[in-house]
C-alpha positions as CSV (number, residue, x, y, z in Angstrom):
1,M,107.9,109.6,109.8
2,E,105.2,111.6,111.7
3,Y,104.0,114.6,109.7
4,Q,102.5,117.7,111.3
5,Y,99.8,117.9,108.7
6,N,97.3,115.9,106.7
7,Q,96.6,116.9,103.1
8,I,94.3,115.8,100.3
9,S,94.4,116.7,96.6
10,C,91.0,117.9,95.3
11,F,90.3,117.9,91.6
12,Y,86.9,119.3,90.6
13,S,84.9,120.2,87.5
14,K,82.4,123.0,88.5
15,G,78.9,121.7,89.0
16,E,79.8,118.1,88.1
17,R,82.1,116.3,90.5
18,I,84.9,116.5,92.9
19,L,87.7,113.9,93.4
20,L,89.5,113.6,96.7
21,I,92.8,111.9,97.0
22,P,94.8,111.4,100.3
23,K,98.5,112.0,100.5
24,G,101.0,109.2,101.3
25,E,104.6,109.4,102.2
26,L,107.2,109.6,99.3
27,L,110.5,107.9,100.2
28,P,113.4,108.7,100.1
29,F,112.4,112.4,99.6
30,G,109.7,112.8,102.3
31,G,106.6,114.8,101.8
32,G,103.4,113.7,100.2
33,I,102.3,112.0,97.0
34,D,98.8,111.1,96.0
35,I,97.7,107.5,97.0
36,D,94.7,105.3,96.5
37,P,91.8,105.3,97.0
38,V,90.1,108.2,95.1
39,F,86.8,109.4,96.6
40,E,84.3,110.9,94.3
41,V,81.3,113.1,95.0
42,K,79.0,113.9,92.1
43,A,76.5,116.8,91.7
44,P,74.1,117.6,93.0
45,F,76.5,118.1,95.9
46,D,75.3,117.0,99.3
47,K,77.1,118.7,102.2
48,Q,76.9,115.7,104.5
49,E,78.2,113.3,101.8
50,L,81.1,115.7,101.0
51,E,81.9,116.0,104.7
52,Q,81.9,112.3,105.1
53,K,84.2,111.7,102.1
54,V,86.6,114.5,103.2
55,N,86.9,113.0,106.7
56,E,87.4,109.5,105.3
57,C,90.0,110.8,102.9
58,F,91.8,112.6,105.7
59,S,91.8,109.4,107.8
60,L,93.9,107.7,105.1
61,C,96.6,110.3,104.9
62,W,100.1,108.8,105.4
63,S,98.6,105.3,105.4
64,K,100.8,104.2,102.5
65,I,104.5,104.6,101.8
66,V,105.6,105.0,98.1
67,N,109.3,104.2,97.4
68,G,110.5,106.5,94.7
69,I,108.6,108.4,92.1
70,P,106.3,105.9,90.3
71,K,106.7,105.5,86.6
72,G,103.5,105.6,84.5
73,P,100.2,107.3,85.1
74,S,99.4,109.2,88.3
75,I,96.6,108.1,90.6
76,I,94.2,110.6,89.0
77,E,95.1,109.6,85.5
78,K,94.5,105.9,86.4
79,Y,91.2,106.7,88.1
80,L,89.9,108.7,85.2
81,N,91.5,106.5,82.6
82,I,93.0,109.6,81.0
83,K,96.5,109.6,79.5
84,G,98.5,112.7,80.2
85,F,98.3,115.2,83.1
86,K,97.8,118.1,80.6
87,K,94.3,116.6,79.9
88,I,93.6,116.5,83.6
89,V,94.5,120.2,83.9
90,Q,92.3,121.1,81.0
91,Q,89.3,119.3,82.5
92,F,89.7,120.0,86.2
93,E,90.3,122.8,88.7
94,Y,92.5,121.9,91.7
95,F,93.0,122.7,95.4
96,D,94.8,121.1,98.4
97,L,92.9,120.8,101.6
98,T,95.3,120.7,104.6
99,Y,94.9,120.1,108.3
100,N,97.8,121.4,110.4
101,K,97.8,119.0,113.4
102,V,99.9,121.4,115.6
103,E,97.9,124.6,115.0
104,K,94.6,122.5,114.7
105,K,93.6,124.6,111.7
106,Y,92.4,123.8,108.1
107,N,93.3,125.7,105.0
108,L,92.4,125.4,101.4
109,M,95.2,126.2,98.8
110,K,93.5,126.9,95.4
111,S,95.8,126.5,92.4
112,F,95.4,128.2,89.1
113,K,95.9,126.8,85.6
114,A,99.2,127.9,84.0
115,A,98.8,129.9,80.8
116,N,99.7,126.9,78.7
117,Y,97.1,124.7,80.5
118,K,99.8,122.0,81.1
119,S,100.1,122.4,84.8
120,Y,98.8,124.2,87.9
121,S,100.6,127.2,89.2
122,G,100.3,129.9,91.8
123,M,97.8,129.6,94.6
124,E,95.3,131.4,96.8
125,I,95.2,130.4,100.4
126,I,91.9,130.4,102.2
127,E,92.1,130.0,105.9
128,L,89.2,127.8,107.2
129,G,90.0,127.8,110.9
130,S,89.5,125.0,113.4
131,E,86.7,123.4,111.4
132,I,86.2,123.0,107.7
133,N,83.6,125.4,106.3
134,F,82.0,123.2,103.7
135,D,80.0,126.1,102.4
136,V,83.3,127.6,101.1
137,I,84.1,124.3,99.3
138,L,80.5,124.0,97.9
139,N,80.7,127.6,96.6
140,L,84.0,126.8,94.9
141,I,82.9,123.6,93.2
142,S,79.3,124.4,92.3
143,D,78.0,126.3,89.3
């Protein structure tokens, strides 16, 4: 299936690191699911390195098809060797970075931690326009 957008999951701990994960296709449901590989950028954050990793991650969107919801740990849990998504939520902030292929625009959808710190909920959408403003991302992930 051809999707009108590319999307990556971004987990970050302020001032420490950001993890970028491309979305693949989830069958039979459609839509995206995190797929390998995970790209990591550590502090001190370098704008060029971040841009290169984001572009590389976007290039892998929809490159894998996942049949059914996988059992066991998620991609991020495997990468970090952490058991339980609740622990991921407690340690990392989260946003999706999306490129709409039709409108040729990027946006960042920042999620917030639920009151019980077991999941992410709600979001703030930041329109980035026709190019990614990496200063916005660096401000978000830096101390």
